[in-house]
C-alpha positions as MATLAB code, in Angstrom:
seq = 'MAGADERELRRIHEDWFDRTPAKDLDGLMAHIAEDVVSYEHDQPLQHVGLPAVREVCRTGLEAAGASTPVWTVPDLTILTEGDLAVAWGLNRMGIRGPDGEQASWSRGTRIFQRRRGEWELVHQHLSYPYDPETGAAQTDRQP';
ca = [
      15.599  -16.006   -9.852;
      12.306  -15.308   -8.153;
      10.399  -18.384   -7.106;
       6.705  -18.785   -8.063;
       5.447  -17.369   -4.161;
       7.491  -14.047   -5.060;
       6.215  -14.027   -8.379;
       2.339  -14.479   -6.972;
       3.125  -11.710   -4.476;
       4.158   -9.332   -7.255;
       1.532   -9.939   -9.305;
      -0.634   -8.687   -6.571;
       1.462   -5.666   -5.694;
       1.104   -4.868   -9.780;
      -2.639   -5.450   -9.634;
      -3.160   -3.051   -6.894;
      -1.031   -0.116   -8.750;
      -2.914   -1.128  -12.075;
      -5.967   -0.683   -9.811;
      -5.309    2.670   -8.029;
      -5.265    4.785  -11.161;
      -8.727    3.305  -12.103;
     -10.190    3.820   -8.672;
     -11.397    0.425   -8.364;
     -12.098   -0.047   -4.873;
     -13.326   -3.726   -4.596;
     -10.259   -5.071   -6.750;
      -7.999   -2.898   -4.663;
      -9.539   -5.156   -1.804;
      -9.259   -8.202   -3.341;
      -5.844   -9.571   -1.662;
      -6.718   -7.814    1.939;
      -7.727  -10.239    4.760;
     -11.091   -9.770    6.569;
      -9.016   -9.385    9.815;
      -6.253   -7.059    8.144;
      -4.678   -4.603   10.892;
      -3.305   -1.351    9.218;
      -1.119    1.111   10.271;
      -2.018    3.792    7.760;
      -0.466    7.474    7.089;
      -3.414    8.869    9.307;
      -5.114    8.721   12.441;
      -6.134    6.231   14.690;
      -3.111    4.518   14.810;
      -4.454    1.369   13.692;
      -7.191    0.375   11.524;
      -8.731   -3.392   11.769;
     -10.336   -4.799    9.605;
     -11.239   -5.147    5.823;
     -13.974   -2.374    6.100;
     -11.846    0.230    7.959;
      -8.972   -0.388    5.652;
     -11.566   -0.264    2.583;
     -12.811    3.129    4.303;
      -9.262    5.022    4.281;
      -8.747    3.487    0.533;
     -12.205    4.794   -0.319;
     -11.197    8.536    1.121;
      -7.821    8.186   -0.465;
      -9.883    7.558   -4.296;
     -11.984   10.279   -3.551;
      -9.278   12.789   -2.619;
      -7.784   12.713   -6.341;
     -10.929   14.245   -7.484;
     -10.359   14.286  -11.034;
      -7.217   13.464  -10.728;
      -5.680   10.078  -11.387;
      -3.945    8.674   -8.337;
      -0.908    6.754   -8.485;
       0.967    4.092   -6.444;
       4.225    2.213   -6.794;
       7.208    0.563   -4.836;
      10.010    0.841   -7.165;
      12.407   -1.117   -5.120;
       9.919   -3.818   -3.756;
      11.356   -6.241   -2.104;
       9.796   -9.860   -1.090;
      10.863  -12.953    0.658;
       8.282  -15.808    1.645;
       8.709  -18.724    4.152;
       5.983  -21.532    3.513;
       3.286  -19.679    4.218;
       4.111  -16.519    5.491;
       5.680  -13.380    3.243;
       6.665   -9.847    4.031;
       7.131   -7.407    1.231;
       8.828   -3.319    1.712;
      10.037   -0.954   -0.041;
       9.470    2.600   -0.527;
       5.935    3.496   -1.580;
       5.507    6.560   -4.459;
       1.790    7.821   -4.094;
       0.328   10.880   -5.643;
      -2.136   12.312   -7.998;
      -1.788   12.777  -12.173;
      -3.544   15.743  -13.524;
      -3.859   18.086  -16.266;
      -0.930   20.087  -14.582;
       1.755   17.392  -13.973;
       1.912   14.599  -11.402;
       2.636   15.706   -7.741;
       3.762   12.797   -5.453;
       5.232   12.178   -2.190;
       7.477    8.736   -1.266;
       6.776    6.824    2.378;
       7.807    3.848    3.861;
       5.641    0.932    3.259;
       6.213   -2.697    4.865;
       3.268   -5.668    3.970;
       2.592   -9.267    5.911;
       0.825  -11.795    3.869;
      -0.711  -15.030    5.094;
      -1.373  -17.770    2.332;
      -4.886  -18.382    3.507;
      -6.671  -21.733    2.052;
      -4.380  -21.471   -1.295;
      -4.440  -17.778   -2.081;
      -1.811  -14.747   -0.307;
      -3.875  -12.358    2.029;
      -2.714   -9.001    3.442;
      -2.567   -9.200    6.880;
      -0.563   -6.186    8.191;
       0.659   -3.392    6.592;
       2.725   -0.915    8.001;
       2.951    3.084    6.335;
       5.229    5.547    7.698;
       6.526    8.902    6.762;
       9.967   10.313    8.563;
       9.840   12.816   10.727;
      11.661   15.901   11.873;
      13.122   15.205   15.514;
      13.001   18.924   16.334;
       9.365   19.731   15.126;
       7.837   15.886   15.461;
       6.252   16.831   11.927;
       5.925   14.685    9.567;
       8.150   14.925    6.580;
       6.330   14.144    3.187;
       9.175   15.750    1.090;
      11.588   13.491    1.047;
      12.812   11.741   -1.526;
      14.898    8.190   -2.085;
];
């Protein structure tokens, strides 16, 4: 049975999943630390600080255009120990429009720290598998 910390971290993820289709950028930033370091799918190698991560998210939401962005982690796993927590799973990200849904899968790991009594995302690592022969990201992989 999940403890209170795991339930709270699952609630944070569900909140992110709900706010993504709403394109609620402020809501998406609510549980992210000011000093977050995120390794996103795109360049540069790392995005440091809340403003940098906010820009990545803003760009992604705007790229959806008139379509609805969607994000879930169906196999979300969470471990907690004191004021640190790790969450990981396969990210399913895409857009839903009049012609259906287009999505890709990637890997995601998120590290949270409890600060001032609240869980905050302090690190995120997202990645696609790659083809070792070409070095190209393989965004068409399915679990």
